[in-house]
mmJSON file of the N, C-alpha and C atoms, coordinates in Angstrom:
{"data_MODEL":{"atom_site":{
"group_PDB":["ATOM","ATOM","ATOM","ATOM","ATOM","ATOM","ATOM","ATOM","ATOM","ATOM","ATOM","ATOM","ATOM","ATOM","ATOM","ATOM","ATOM","ATOM","ATOM","ATOM","ATOM","ATOM","ATOM","ATOM","ATOM","ATOM","ATOM","ATOM","ATOM","ATOM","ATOM","ATOM","ATOM","ATOM","ATOM","ATOM","ATOM","ATOM","ATOM","ATOM","ATOM","ATOM","ATOM","ATOM","ATOM","ATOM","ATOM","ATOM","ATOM","ATOM","ATOM","ATOM","ATOM","ATOM","ATOM","ATOM","ATOM","ATOM","ATOM","ATOM","ATOM","ATOM","ATOM","ATOM","ATOM","ATOM","ATOM","ATOM","ATOM","ATOM","ATOM","ATOM","ATOM","ATOM","ATOM","ATOM","ATOM","ATOM","ATOM","ATOM","ATOM","ATOM","ATOM","ATOM","ATOM","ATOM","ATOM","ATOM","ATOM","ATOM","ATOM","ATOM","ATOM","ATOM","ATOM","ATOM","ATOM","ATOM","ATOM","ATOM","ATOM","ATOM","ATOM","ATOM","ATOM","ATOM","ATOM","ATOM","ATOM","ATOM","ATOM","ATOM","ATOM","ATOM","ATOM","ATOM","ATOM","ATOM","ATOM","ATOM","ATOM","ATOM","ATOM","ATOM","ATOM","ATOM","ATOM","ATOM","ATOM","ATOM","ATOM","ATOM","ATOM","ATOM","ATOM","ATOM","ATOM","ATOM","ATOM","ATOM","ATOM","ATOM","ATOM","ATOM","ATOM","ATOM","ATOM","ATOM","ATOM","ATOM","ATOM","ATOM","ATOM","ATOM","ATOM","ATOM","ATOM","ATOM","ATOM","ATOM","ATOM","ATOM","ATOM","ATOM","ATOM","ATOM","ATOM","ATOM","ATOM","ATOM","ATOM","ATOM","ATOM","ATOM","ATOM","ATOM","ATOM","ATOM","ATOM","ATOM","ATOM","ATOM","ATOM","ATOM","ATOM","ATOM","ATOM","ATOM","ATOM","ATOM","ATOM","ATOM","ATOM","ATOM","ATOM","ATOM","ATOM","ATOM","ATOM","ATOM","ATOM","ATOM","ATOM","ATOM","ATOM","ATOM","ATOM","ATOM","ATOM","ATOM","ATOM","ATOM","ATOM","ATOM","ATOM","ATOM","ATOM","ATOM","ATOM","ATOM","ATOM","ATOM","ATOM","ATOM","ATOM","ATOM","ATOM","ATOM","ATOM","ATOM","ATOM","ATOM","ATOM","ATOM","ATOM","ATOM","ATOM","ATOM","ATOM","ATOM","ATOM","ATOM","ATOM","ATOM","ATOM","ATOM"],
"id":[1,2,3,4,5,6,7,8,9,10,11,12,13,14,15,16,17,18,19,20,21,22,23,24,25,26,27,28,29,30,31,32,33,34,35,36,37,38,39,40,41,42,43,44,45,46,47,48,49,50,51,52,53,54,55,56,57,58,59,60,61,62,63,64,65,66,67,68,69,70,71,72,73,74,75,76,77,78,79,80,81,82,83,84,85,86,87,88,89,90,91,92,93,94,95,96,97,98,99,100,101,102,103,104,105,106,107,108,109,110,111,112,113,114,115,116,117,118,119,120,121,122,123,124,125,126,127,128,129,130,131,132,133,134,135,136,137,138,139,140,141,142,143,144,145,146,147,148,149,150,151,152,153,154,155,156,157,158,159,160,161,162,163,164,165,166,167,168,169,170,171,172,173,174,175,176,177,178,179,180,181,182,183,184,185,186,187,188,189,190,191,192,193,194,195,196,197,198,199,200,201,202,203,204,205,206,207,208,209,210,211,212,213,214,215,216,217,218,219,220,221,222,223,224,225,226,227,228,229,230,231,232,233,234,235,236,237,238,239,240,241,242,243,244,245,246],
"type_symbol":["N","C","C","N","C","C","N","C","C","N","C","C","N","C","C","N","C","C","N","C","C","N","C","C","N","C","C","N","C","C","N","C","C","N","C","C","N","C","C","N","C","C","N","C","C","N","C","C","N","C","C","N","C","C","N","C","C","N","C","C","N","C","C","N","C","C","N","C","C","N","C","C","N","C","C","N","C","C","N","C","C","N","C","C","N","C","C","N","C","C","N","C","C","N","C","C","N","C","C","N","C","C","N","C","C","N","C","C","N","C","C","N","C","C","N","C","C","N","C","C","N","C","C","N","C","C","N","C","C","N","C","C","N","C","C","N","C","C","N","C","C","N","C","C","N","C","C","N","C","C","N","C","C","N","C","C","N","C","C","N","C","C","N","C","C","N","C","C","N","C","C","N","C","C","N","C","C","N","C","C","N","C","C","N","C","C","N","C","C","N","C","C","N","C","C","N","C","C","N","C","C","N","C","C","N","C","C","N","C","C","N","C","C","N","C","C","N","C","C","N","C","C","N","C","C","N","C","C","N","C","C","N","C","C","N","C","C","N","C","C","N","C","C","N","C","C"],
"label_atom_id":["N","CA","C","N","CA","C","N","CA","C","N","CA","C","N","CA","C","N","CA","C","N","CA","C","N","CA","C","N","CA","C","N","CA","C","N","CA","C","N","CA","C","N","CA","C","N","CA","C","N","CA","C","N","CA","C","N","CA","C","N","CA","C","N","CA","C","N","CA","C","N","CA","C","N","CA","C","N","CA","C","N","CA","C","N","CA","C","N","CA","C","N","CA","C","N","CA","C","N","CA","C","N","CA","C","N","CA","C","N","CA","C","N","CA","C","N","CA","C","N","CA","C","N","CA","C","N","CA","C","N","CA","C","N","CA","C","N","CA","C","N","CA","C","N","CA","C","N","CA","C","N","CA","C","N","CA","C","N","CA","C","N","CA","C","N","CA","C","N","CA","C","N","CA","C","N","CA","C","N","CA","C","N","CA","C","N","CA","C","N","CA","C","N","CA","C","N","CA","C","N","CA","C","N","CA","C","N","CA","C","N","CA","C","N","CA","C","N","CA","C","N","CA","C","N","CA","C","N","CA","C","N","CA","C","N","CA","C","N","CA","C","N","CA","C","N","CA","C","N","CA","C","N","CA","C","N","CA","C","N","CA","C","N","CA","C","N","CA","C","N","CA","C","N","CA","C","N","CA","C","N","CA","C","N","CA","C"],
"label_alt_id":[null,null,null,null,null,null,null,null,null,null,null,null,null,null,null,null,null,null,null,null,null,null,null,null,null,null,null,null,null,null,null,null,null,null,null,null,null,null,null,null,null,null,null,null,null,null,null,null,null,null,null,null,null,null,null,null,null,null,null,null,null,null,null,null,null,null,null,null,null,null,null,null,null,null,null,null,null,null,null,null,null,null,null,null,null,null,null,null,null,null,null,null,null,null,null,null,null,null,null,null,null,null,null,null,null,null,null,null,null,null,null,null,null,null,null,null,null,null,null,null,null,null,null,null,null,null,null,null,null,null,null,null,null,null,null,null,null,null,null,null,null,null,null,null,null,null,null,null,null,null,null,null,null,null,null,null,null,null,null,null,null,null,null,null,null,null,null,null,null,null,null,null,null,null,null,null,null,null,null,null,null,null,null,null,null,null,null,null,null,null,null,null,null,null,null,null,null,null,null,null,null,null,null,null,null,null,null,null,null,null,null,null,null,null,null,null,null,null,null,null,null,null,null,null,null,null,null,null,null,null,null,null,null,null,null,null,null,null,null,null,null,null,null,null,null,null],
"label_comp_id":["MET","MET","MET","THR","THR","THR","SER","SER","SER","GLU","GLU","GLU","THR","THR","THR","VAL","VAL","VAL","ASN","ASN","ASN","THR","THR","THR","ILE","ILE","ILE","GLY","GLY","GLY","LEU","LEU","LEU","VAL","VAL","VAL","LEU","LEU","LEU","ASP","ASP","ASP","ILE","ILE","ILE","ALA","ALA","ALA","GLY","GLY","GLY","VAL","VAL","VAL","ILE","ILE","ILE","LEU","LEU","LEU","LEU","LEU","LEU","PHE","PHE","PHE","PHE","PHE","PHE","PHE","PHE","PHE","GLY","GLY","GLY","LEU","LEU","LEU","PRO","PRO","PRO","PRO","PRO","PRO","GLU","GLU","GLU","VAL","VAL","VAL","ARG","ARG","ARG","ARG","ARG","ARG","GLY","GLY","GLY","GLY","GLY","GLY","LYS","LYS","LYS","SER","SER","SER","PHE","PHE","PHE","ILE","ILE","ILE","ILE","ILE","ILE","LEU","LEU","LEU","GLU","GLU","GLU","GLY","GLY","GLY","SER","SER","SER","ASP","ASP","ASP","THR","THR","THR","PRO","PRO","PRO","ASP","ASP","ASP","SER","SER","SER","LYS","LYS","LYS","LYS","LYS","LYS","GLU","GLU","GLU","ALA","ALA","ALA","SER","SER","SER","LYS","LYS","LYS","ALA","ALA","ALA","LYS","LYS","LYS","TRP","TRP","TRP","PHE","PHE","PHE","ASP","ASP","ASP","ARG","ARG","ARG","THR","THR","THR","SER","SER","SER","TRP","TRP","TRP","LEU","LEU","LEU","ALA","ALA","ALA","LEU","LEU","LEU","GLY","GLY","GLY","LEU","LEU","LEU","LEU","LEU","LEU","VAL","VAL","VAL","LEU","LEU","LEU","GLY","GLY","GLY","PHE","PHE","PHE","GLY","GLY","GLY","LEU","LEU","LEU","GLN","GLN","GLN","ILE","ILE","ILE","TRP","TRP","TRP","SER","SER","SER","ASN","ASN","ASN","TYR","TYR","TYR","LEU","LEU","LEU"],
"label_asym_id":["A","A","A","A","A","A","A","A","A","A","A","A","A","A","A","A","A","A","A","A","A","A","A","A","A","A","A","A","A","A","A","A","A","A","A","A","A","A","A","A","A","A","A","A","A","A","A","A","A","A","A","A","A","A","A","A","A","A","A","A","A","A","A","A","A","A","A","A","A","A","A","A","A","A","A","A","A","A","A","A","A","A","A","A","A","A","A","A","A","A","A","A","A","A","A","A","A","A","A","A","A","A","A","A","A","A","A","A","A","A","A","A","A","A","A","A","A","A","A","A","A","A","A","A","A","A","A","A","A","A","A","A","A","A","A","A","A","A","A","A","A","A","A","A","A","A","A","A","A","A","A","A","A","A","A","A","A","A","A","A","A","A","A","A","A","A","A","A","A","A","A","A","A","A","A","A","A","A","A","A","A","A","A","A","A","A","A","A","A","A","A","A","A","A","A","A","A","A","A","A","A","A","A","A","A","A","A","A","A","A","A","A","A","A","A","A","A","A","A","A","A","A","A","A","A","A","A","A","A","A","A","A","A","A","A","A","A","A","A","A","A","A","A","A","A","A"],
"label_entity_id":["1","1","1","1","1","1","1","1","1","1","1","1","1","1","1","1","1","1","1","1","1","1","1","1","1","1","1","1","1","1","1","1","1","1","1","1","1","1","1","1","1","1","1","1","1","1","1","1","1","1","1","1","1","1","1","1","1","1","1","1","1","1","1","1","1","1","1","1","1","1","1","1","1","1","1","1","1","1","1","1","1","1","1","1","1","1","1","1","1","1","1","1","1","1","1","1","1","1","1","1","1","1","1","1","1","1","1","1","1","1","1","1","1","1","1","1","1","1","1","1","1","1","1","1","1","1","1","1","1","1","1","1","1","1","1","1","1","1","1","1","1","1","1","1","1","1","1","1","1","1","1","1","1","1","1","1","1","1","1","1","1","1","1","1","1","1","1","1","1","1","1","1","1","1","1","1","1","1","1","1","1","1","1","1","1","1","1","1","1","1","1","1","1","1","1","1","1","1","1","1","1","1","1","1","1","1","1","1","1","1","1","1","1","1","1","1","1","1","1","1","1","1","1","1","1","1","1","1","1","1","1","1","1","1","1","1","1","1","1","1","1","1","1","1","1","1"],
"label_seq_id":[1,1,1,2,2,2,3,3,3,4,4,4,5,5,5,6,6,6,7,7,7,8,8,8,9,9,9,10,10,10,11,11,11,12,12,12,13,13,13,14,14,14,15,15,15,16,16,16,17,17,17,18,18,18,19,19,19,20,20,20,21,21,21,22,22,22,23,23,23,24,24,24,25,25,25,26,26,26,27,27,27,28,28,28,29,29,29,30,30,30,31,31,31,32,32,32,33,33,33,34,34,34,35,35,35,36,36,36,37,37,37,38,38,38,39,39,39,40,40,40,41,41,41,42,42,42,43,43,43,44,44,44,45,45,45,46,46,46,47,47,47,48,48,48,49,49,49,50,50,50,51,51,51,52,52,52,53,53,53,54,54,54,55,55,55,56,56,56,57,57,57,58,58,58,59,59,59,60,60,60,61,61,61,62,62,62,63,63,63,64,64,64,65,65,65,66,66,66,67,67,67,68,68,68,69,69,69,70,70,70,71,71,71,72,72,72,73,73,73,74,74,74,75,75,75,76,76,76,77,77,77,78,78,78,79,79,79,80,80,80,81,81,81,82,82,82],
"pdbx_PDB_ins_code":[null,null,null,null,null,null,null,null,null,null,null,null,null,null,null,null,null,null,null,null,null,null,null,null,null,null,null,null,null,null,null,null,null,null,null,null,null,null,null,null,null,null,null,null,null,null,null,null,null,null,null,null,null,null,null,null,null,null,null,null,null,null,null,null,null,null,null,null,null,null,null,null,null,null,null,null,null,null,null,null,null,null,null,null,null,null,null,null,null,null,null,null,null,null,null,null,null,null,null,null,null,null,null,null,null,null,null,null,null,null,null,null,null,null,null,null,null,null,null,null,null,null,null,null,null,null,null,null,null,null,null,null,null,null,null,null,null,null,null,null,null,null,null,null,null,null,null,null,null,null,null,null,null,null,null,null,null,null,null,null,null,null,null,null,null,null,null,null,null,null,null,null,null,null,null,null,null,null,null,null,null,null,null,null,null,null,null,null,null,null,null,null,null,null,null,null,null,null,null,null,null,null,null,null,null,null,null,null,null,null,null,null,null,null,null,null,null,null,null,null,null,null,null,null,null,null,null,null,null,null,null,null,null,null,null,null,null,null,null,null,null,null,null,null,null,null],
"Cartn_x":[91.9,90.721,90.528,90.128,89.872,88.495,88.252,86.833,85.902,86.268,85.297,84.853,85.853,85.465,84.501,84.791,83.907,82.525,82.478,81.202,80.446,81.117,80.486,79.888,80.678,80.23,79.022,78.999,77.844,76.615,76.779,75.647,75.098,75.987,75.586,74.751,75.278,74.486,73.158,73.072,71.815,70.828,71.271,70.42,69.9,70.842,70.391,69.35,69.58,68.595,67.211,67.195,65.933,65.217,65.982,65.312,64.757,65.506,64.924,63.76,63.765,62.565,61.372,61.582,60.524,59.837,60.611,59.994,59.562,60.276,60.025,59.539,59.406,58.911,57.454,57.175,55.808,54.976,53.846,52.936,52.248,51.787,51.021,49.753,49.249,47.949,46.799,46.352,45.246,44.17,42.94,41.839,41.339,41.733,41.458,39.986,39.209,37.818,36.951,37.581,36.872,36.024,36.174,35.472,36.247,35.653,36.294,35.772,36.722,36.325,36.648,35.753,35.873,35.96,36.996,37.116,36.805,35.762,35.364,36.05,36.381,37.039,38.016,39.172,40.179,41.086,41.842,42.708,44.067,45.124,46.408,46.472,46.289,46.389,47.806,48.186,49.51,49.674,48.59,48.677,49.041,48.43,48.755,50.189,50.705,52.158,53.029,52.655,53.38,53.415,52.24,52.182,52.913,52.943,53.756,55.282,55.648,57.031,57.472,56.531,56.731,56.803,55.951,55.996,57.299,57.89,59.076,60.223,60.195,61.245,61.184,59.963,59.777,60.354,60.005,60.511,62.038,62.652,64.127,64.735,64.151,64.738,64.518,63.391,63.179,64.151,64.505,65.447,66.872,67.18,68.389,68.549,67.478,67.388,67.658,67.019,67.223,68.658,69.269,70.708,71.571,71.258,72.08,71.976,70.766,70.64,71.488,71.358,72.105,73.632,74.074,75.446,75.973,75.146,75.417,75.554,74.607,74.693,75.892,76.208,77.429,78.652,78.84,79.925,80.043,78.909,78.948,79.383,78.898,79.329,80.836,81.308,82.721,83.582,83.088,83.916,84.203,83.388,83.614,84.872,85.225,86.319,87.583,87.611,88.821,89.705],
"Cartn_y":[129.041,129.644,131.086,131.921,133.284,133.489,134.562,134.807,134.973,135.557,135.683,134.372,133.382,132.058,131.357,131.404,130.74,131.416,132.718,133.42,133.017,132.891,132.523,131.138,130.185,128.858,128.811,129.591,129.733,130.203,131.202,131.761,130.76,130.029,129.005,127.89,127.433,126.451,127.025,128.28,128.904,128.853,129.307,129.299,127.944,126.877,125.535,125.069,125.386,125.076,125.655,126.896,127.599,126.981,126.694,126.077,124.733,123.901,122.635,122.799,123.758,123.961,124.457,125.218,125.68,124.526,123.534,122.418,121.248,121.066,119.84,120.112,121.343,121.65,121.205,120.447,119.975,120.987,121.346,122.286,121.494,122.186,121.517,120.97,119.904,119.38,120.278,121.093,122.012,121.877,121.638,121.523,122.958,123.45,124.853,125.096,124.063,124.234,124.259,123.923,123.91,122.624,121.659,120.391,119.356,118.443,117.285,116.007,115.062,113.777,112.653,111.744,110.523,109.292,108.529,107.306,106.15,105.466,104.322,103.02,102.915,101.742,102.079,101.42,101.652,100.503,100.561,99.477,100.086,99.332,99.733,99.407,100.418,100.236,100.609,100.143,100.609,102.123,102.807,104.321,104.836,104.307,104.776,104.544,103.398,103.123,104.018,104.344,105.293,106.653,107.096,108.397,108.407,107.347,107.309,107.402,106.729,106.764,108.2,108.812,110.172,111.105,110.991,111.81,111.642,110.422,110.198,110.893,110.793,111.487,113.018,113.58,115.014,115.374,114.559,114.843,114.929,113.813,113.804,114.92,115.273,116.407,117.7,117.917,119.186,119.331,118.182,118.25,118.53,117.978,118.227,119.67,120.295,121.707,122.558,122.187,122.975,122.871,121.687,121.516,122.371,122.464,123.321,124.769,125.124,126.554,126.875,125.989,126.211,126.165,125.216,125.11,126.382,126.864,128.095,129.335,129.472,130.578,130.48,129.266,129.047,129.427,129.083,129.449,130.951,131.567,133.08,133.723,133.235,133.804,133.531,132.316,131.955,132.777,133.129,133.921,135.334,135.816,137.118,137.062,135.984,135.795,135.349,135.119,134.739,135.935],
"Cartn_z":[104.367,103.707,104.21,103.319,103.63,104.154,104.889,105.424,104.337,103.15,102.06,101.528,101.481,100.92,101.877,103.18,104.163,104.163,104.04,103.989,102.724,101.567,100.314,100.385,100.969,101.143,102.069,103.114,103.979,103.224,102.424,101.702,100.664,100.044,99.098,99.783,100.931,101.797,102.206,102.585,102.932,101.812,100.608,99.424,99.114,99.134,98.879,99.897,101.174,102.208,101.968,101.58,101.349,100.108,99.087,97.899,98.258,99.024,99.461,100.308,101.262,102.097,101.288,100.236,99.391,98.716,98.22,97.464,98.48,99.524,100.31,101.677,102.146,103.44,103.579,104.629,104.783,105.511,104.992,105.692,106.836,107.845,108.863,108.347,108.903,108.456,108.994,108.143,108.484,107.437,107.876,106.962,106.644,105.46,105.149,104.913,104.568,104.303,105.572,106.76,107.969,108.195,107.301,107.441,108.17,108.856,109.513,108.812,108.764,108.12,109.104,109.228,110.04,109.182,109.262,108.462,109.393,109.098,109.934,109.513,108.307,107.802,106.707,106.67,105.64,105.428,104.43,104.137,103.595,103.762,103.239,101.717,100.958,99.51,99.097,97.844,97.397,97.355,97.124,97.107,98.489,99.544,100.93,101.281,100.895,101.115,100.394,99.178,98.283,98.988,99.467,100.136,101.431,102.139,103.395,103.058,101.984,101.572,101.15,100.439,99.913,101.135,102.093,103.23,104.003,104.137,104.793,104.037,102.729,101.865,102.113,102.147,102.404,103.769,104.781,106.129,106.166,105.585,105.611,104.829,103.715,102.891,103.572,104.277,104.981,106.167,106.864,107.971,107.39,106.181,105.572,105.235,104.726,104.398,105.605,106.703,107.951,108.39,108.307,108.626,107.746,106.506,105.569,106.012,106.376,106.784,108.058,109.016,110.292,110.016,109.201,108.882,108.119,107.185,106.439,107.328,108.227,109.177,110.033,110.507,111.349,110.629,109.383,108.564,108.35,108.18,108.024,109.334,110.486,111.738,111.943,111.595,111.751,110.875,109.644,108.749,109.359,110.242,110.837,111.7,112.229,113.151,112.529,111.219,110.514,110.179],
"occupancy":[1.0,1.0,1.0,1.0,1.0,1.0,1.0,1.0,1.0,1.0,1.0,1.0,1.0,1.0,1.0,1.0,1.0,1.0,1.0,1.0,1.0,1.0,1.0,1.0,1.0,1.0,1.0,1.0,1.0,1.0,1.0,1.0,1.0,1.0,1.0,1.0,1.0,1.0,1.0,1.0,1.0,1.0,1.0,1.0,1.0,1.0,1.0,1.0,1.0,1.0,1.0,1.0,1.0,1.0,1.0,1.0,1.0,1.0,1.0,1.0,1.0,1.0,1.0,1.0,1.0,1.0,1.0,1.0,1.0,1.0,1.0,1.0,1.0,1.0,1.0,1.0,1.0,1.0,1.0,1.0,1.0,1.0,1.0,1.0,1.0,1.0,1.0,1.0,1.0,1.0,1.0,1.0,1.0,1.0,1.0,1.0,1.0,1.0,1.0,1.0,1.0,1.0,1.0,1.0,1.0,1.0,1.0,1.0,1.0,1.0,1.0,1.0,1.0,1.0,1.0,1.0,1.0,1.0,1.0,1.0,1.0,1.0,1.0,1.0,1.0,1.0,1.0,1.0,1.0,1.0,1.0,1.0,1.0,1.0,1.0,1.0,1.0,1.0,1.0,1.0,1.0,1.0,1.0,1.0,1.0,1.0,1.0,1.0,1.0,1.0,1.0,1.0,1.0,1.0,1.0,1.0,1.0,1.0,1.0,1.0,1.0,1.0,1.0,1.0,1.0,1.0,1.0,1.0,1.0,1.0,1.0,1.0,1.0,1.0,1.0,1.0,1.0,1.0,1.0,1.0,1.0,1.0,1.0,1.0,1.0,1.0,1.0,1.0,1.0,1.0,1.0,1.0,1.0,1.0,1.0,1.0,1.0,1.0,1.0,1.0,1.0,1.0,1.0,1.0,1.0,1.0,1.0,1.0,1.0,1.0,1.0,1.0,1.0,1.0,1.0,1.0,1.0,1.0,1.0,1.0,1.0,1.0,1.0,1.0,1.0,1.0,1.0,1.0,1.0,1.0,1.0,1.0,1.0,1.0,1.0,1.0,1.0,1.0,1.0,1.0,1.0,1.0,1.0,1.0,1.0,1.0],
"B_iso_or_equiv":[0.0,0.0,0.0,0.0,0.0,0.0,0.0,0.0,0.0,0.0,0.0,0.0,0.0,0.0,0.0,0.0,0.0,0.0,0.0,0.0,0.0,0.0,0.0,0.0,0.0,0.0,0.0,0.0,0.0,0.0,0.0,0.0,0.0,0.0,0.0,0.0,0.0,0.0,0.0,0.0,0.0,0.0,0.0,0.0,0.0,0.0,0.0,0.0,0.0,0.0,0.0,0.0,0.0,0.0,0.0,0.0,0.0,0.0,0.0,0.0,0.0,0.0,0.0,0.0,0.0,0.0,0.0,0.0,0.0,0.0,0.0,0.0,0.0,0.0,0.0,0.0,0.0,0.0,0.0,0.0,0.0,0.0,0.0,0.0,0.0,0.0,0.0,0.0,0.0,0.0,0.0,0.0,0.0,0.0,0.0,0.0,0.0,0.0,0.0,0.0,0.0,0.0,0.0,0.0,0.0,0.0,0.0,0.0,0.0,0.0,0.0,0.0,0.0,0.0,0.0,0.0,0.0,0.0,0.0,0.0,0.0,0.0,0.0,0.0,0.0,0.0,0.0,0.0,0.0,0.0,0.0,0.0,0.0,0.0,0.0,0.0,0.0,0.0,0.0,0.0,0.0,0.0,0.0,0.0,0.0,0.0,0.0,0.0,0.0,0.0,0.0,0.0,0.0,0.0,0.0,0.0,0.0,0.0,0.0,0.0,0.0,0.0,0.0,0.0,0.0,0.0,0.0,0.0,0.0,0.0,0.0,0.0,0.0,0.0,0.0,0.0,0.0,0.0,0.0,0.0,0.0,0.0,0.0,0.0,0.0,0.0,0.0,0.0,0.0,0.0,0.0,0.0,0.0,0.0,0.0,0.0,0.0,0.0,0.0,0.0,0.0,0.0,0.0,0.0,0.0,0.0,0.0,0.0,0.0,0.0,0.0,0.0,0.0,0.0,0.0,0.0,0.0,0.0,0.0,0.0,0.0,0.0,0.0,0.0,0.0,0.0,0.0,0.0,0.0,0.0,0.0,0.0,0.0,0.0,0.0,0.0,0.0,0.0,0.0,0.0,0.0,0.0,0.0,0.0,0.0,0.0],
"pdbx_formal_charge":[null,null,null,null,null,null,null,null,null,null,null,null,null,null,null,null,null,null,null,null,null,null,null,null,null,null,null,null,null,null,null,null,null,null,null,null,null,null,null,null,null,null,null,null,null,null,null,null,null,null,null,null,null,null,null,null,null,null,null,null,null,null,null,null,null,null,null,null,null,null,null,null,null,null,null,null,null,null,null,null,null,null,null,null,null,null,null,null,null,null,null,null,null,null,null,null,null,null,null,null,null,null,null,null,null,null,null,null,null,null,null,null,null,null,null,null,null,null,null,null,null,null,null,null,null,null,null,null,null,null,null,null,null,null,null,null,null,null,null,null,null,null,null,null,null,null,null,null,null,null,null,null,null,null,null,null,null,null,null,null,null,null,null,null,null,null,null,null,null,null,null,null,null,null,null,null,null,null,null,null,null,null,null,null,null,null,null,null,null,null,null,null,null,null,null,null,null,null,null,null,null,null,null,null,null,null,null,null,null,null,null,null,null,null,null,null,null,null,null,null,null,null,null,null,null,null,null,null,null,null,null,null,null,null,null,null,null,null,null,null,null,null,null,null,null,null],
"auth_seq_id":[1,1,1,2,2,2,3,3,3,4,4,4,5,5,5,6,6,6,7,7,7,8,8,8,9,9,9,10,10,10,11,11,11,12,12,12,13,13,13,14,14,14,15,15,15,16,16,16,17,17,17,18,18,18,19,19,19,20,20,20,21,21,21,22,22,22,23,23,23,24,24,24,25,25,25,26,26,26,27,27,27,28,28,28,29,29,29,30,30,30,31,31,31,32,32,32,33,33,33,34,34,34,35,35,35,36,36,36,37,37,37,38,38,38,39,39,39,40,40,40,41,41,41,42,42,42,43,43,43,44,44,44,45,45,45,46,46,46,47,47,47,48,48,48,49,49,49,50,50,50,51,51,51,52,52,52,53,53,53,54,54,54,55,55,55,56,56,56,57,57,57,58,58,58,59,59,59,60,60,60,61,61,61,62,62,62,63,63,63,64,64,64,65,65,65,66,66,66,67,67,67,68,68,68,69,69,69,70,70,70,71,71,71,72,72,72,73,73,73,74,74,74,75,75,75,76,76,76,77,77,77,78,78,78,79,79,79,80,80,80,81,81,81,82,82,82],
"auth_comp_id":["MET","MET","MET","THR","THR","THR","SER","SER","SER","GLU","GLU","GLU","THR","THR","THR","VAL","VAL","VAL","ASN","ASN","ASN","THR","THR","THR","ILE","ILE","ILE","GLY","GLY","GLY","LEU","LEU","LEU","VAL","VAL","VAL","LEU","LEU","LEU","ASP","ASP","ASP","ILE","ILE","ILE","ALA","ALA","ALA","GLY","GLY","GLY","VAL","VAL","VAL","ILE","ILE","ILE","LEU","LEU","LEU","LEU","LEU","LEU","PHE","PHE","PHE","PHE","PHE","PHE","PHE","PHE","PHE","GLY","GLY","GLY","LEU","LEU","LEU","PRO","PRO","PRO","PRO","PRO","PRO","GLU","GLU","GLU","VAL","VAL","VAL","ARG","ARG","ARG","ARG","ARG","ARG","GLY","GLY","GLY","GLY","GLY","GLY","LYS","LYS","LYS","SER","SER","SER","PHE","PHE","PHE","ILE","ILE","ILE","ILE","ILE","ILE","LEU","LEU","LEU","GLU","GLU","GLU","GLY","GLY","GLY","SER","SER","SER","ASP","ASP","ASP","THR","THR","THR","PRO","PRO","PRO","ASP","ASP","ASP","SER","SER","SER","LYS","LYS","LYS","LYS","LYS","LYS","GLU","GLU","GLU","ALA","ALA","ALA","SER","SER","SER","LYS","LYS","LYS","ALA","ALA","ALA","LYS","LYS","LYS","TRP","TRP","TRP","PHE","PHE","PHE","ASP","ASP","ASP","ARG","ARG","ARG","THR","THR","THR","SER","SER","SER","TRP","TRP","TRP","LEU","LEU","LEU","ALA","ALA","ALA","LEU","LEU","LEU","GLY","GLY","GLY","LEU","LEU","LEU","LEU","LEU","LEU","VAL","VAL","VAL","LEU","LEU","LEU","GLY","GLY","GLY","PHE","PHE","PHE","GLY","GLY","GLY","LEU","LEU","LEU","GLN","GLN","GLN","ILE","ILE","ILE","TRP","TRP","TRP","SER","SER","SER","ASN","ASN","ASN","TYR","TYR","TYR","LEU","LEU","LEU"],
"auth_asym_id":["A","A","A","A","A","A","A","A","A","A","A","A","A","A","A","A","A","A","A","A","A","A","A","A","A","A","A","A","A","A","A","A","A","A","A","A","A","A","A","A","A","A","A","A","A","A","A","A","A","A","A","A","A","A","A","A","A","A","A","A","A","A","A","A","A","A","A","A","A","A","A","A","A","A","A","A","A","A","A","A","A","A","A","A","A","A","A","A","A","A","A","A","A","A","A","A","A","A","A","A","A","A","A","A","A","A","A","A","A","A","A","A","A","A","A","A","A","A","A","A","A","A","A","A","A","A","A","A","A","A","A","A","A","A","A","A","A","A","A","A","A","A","A","A","A","A","A","A","A","A","A","A","A","A","A","A","A","A","A","A","A","A","A","A","A","A","A","A","A","A","A","A","A","A","A","A","A","A","A","A","A","A","A","A","A","A","A","A","A","A","A","A","A","A","A","A","A","A","A","A","A","A","A","A","A","A","A","A","A","A","A","A","A","A","A","A","A","A","A","A","A","A","A","A","A","A","A","A","A","A","A","A","A","A","A","A","A","A","A","A","A","A","A","A","A","A"],
"auth_atom_id":["N","CA","C","N","CA","C","N","CA","C","N","CA","C","N","CA","C","N","CA","C","N","CA","C","N","CA","C","N","CA","C","N","CA","C","N","CA","C","N","CA","C","N","CA","C","N","CA","C","N","CA","C","N","CA","C","N","CA","C","N","CA","C","N","CA","C","N","CA","C","N","CA","C","N","CA","C","N","CA","C","N","CA","C","N","CA","C","N","CA","C","N","CA","C","N","CA","C","N","CA","C","N","CA","C","N","CA","C","N","CA","C","N","CA","C","N","CA","C","N","CA","C","N","CA","C","N","CA","C","N","CA","C","N","CA","C","N","CA","C","N","CA","C","N","CA","C","N","CA","C","N","CA","C","N","CA","C","N","CA","C","N","CA","C","N","CA","C","N","CA","C","N","CA","C","N","CA","C","N","CA","C","N","CA","C","N","CA","C","N","CA","C","N","CA","C","N","CA","C","N","CA","C","N","CA","C","N","CA","C","N","CA","C","N","CA","C","N","CA","C","N","CA","C","N","CA","C","N","CA","C","N","CA","C","N","CA","C","N","CA","C","N","CA","C","N","CA","C","N","CA","C","N","CA","C","N","CA","C","N","CA","C","N","CA","C","N","CA","C","N","CA","C","N","CA","C","N","CA","C","N","CA","C","N","CA","C"],
"pdbx_PDB_model_num":[1,1,1,1,1,1,1,1,1,1,1,1,1,1,1,1,1,1,1,1,1,1,1,1,1,1,1,1,1,1,1,1,1,1,1,1,1,1,1,1,1,1,1,1,1,1,1,1,1,1,1,1,1,1,1,1,1,1,1,1,1,1,1,1,1,1,1,1,1,1,1,1,1,1,1,1,1,1,1,1,1,1,1,1,1,1,1,1,1,1,1,1,1,1,1,1,1,1,1,1,1,1,1,1,1,1,1,1,1,1,1,1,1,1,1,1,1,1,1,1,1,1,1,1,1,1,1,1,1,1,1,1,1,1,1,1,1,1,1,1,1,1,1,1,1,1,1,1,1,1,1,1,1,1,1,1,1,1,1,1,1,1,1,1,1,1,1,1,1,1,1,1,1,1,1,1,1,1,1,1,1,1,1,1,1,1,1,1,1,1,1,1,1,1,1,1,1,1,1,1,1,1,1,1,1,1,1,1,1,1,1,1,1,1,1,1,1,1,1,1,1,1,1,1,1,1,1,1,1,1,1,1,1,1,1,1,1,1,1,1,1,1,1,1,1,1]
}}}
């Protein structure tokens, strides 16, 4: 493989990682309105299970995106030494 090919693959992985982070990166839980809420009673509804599943999917995808970015940068650095 040539250094240009390795560099190009690294750049493509970086772009894919950034796009995934844009759509699936979870923001920190911050109450932007400055209000606090206390829940005294609650139940596990189908919606809460669905949201928990969705959050798990977002977590996994955001870690995959971070891995793609690190791998892409590594390939770009490696291409300098080919």
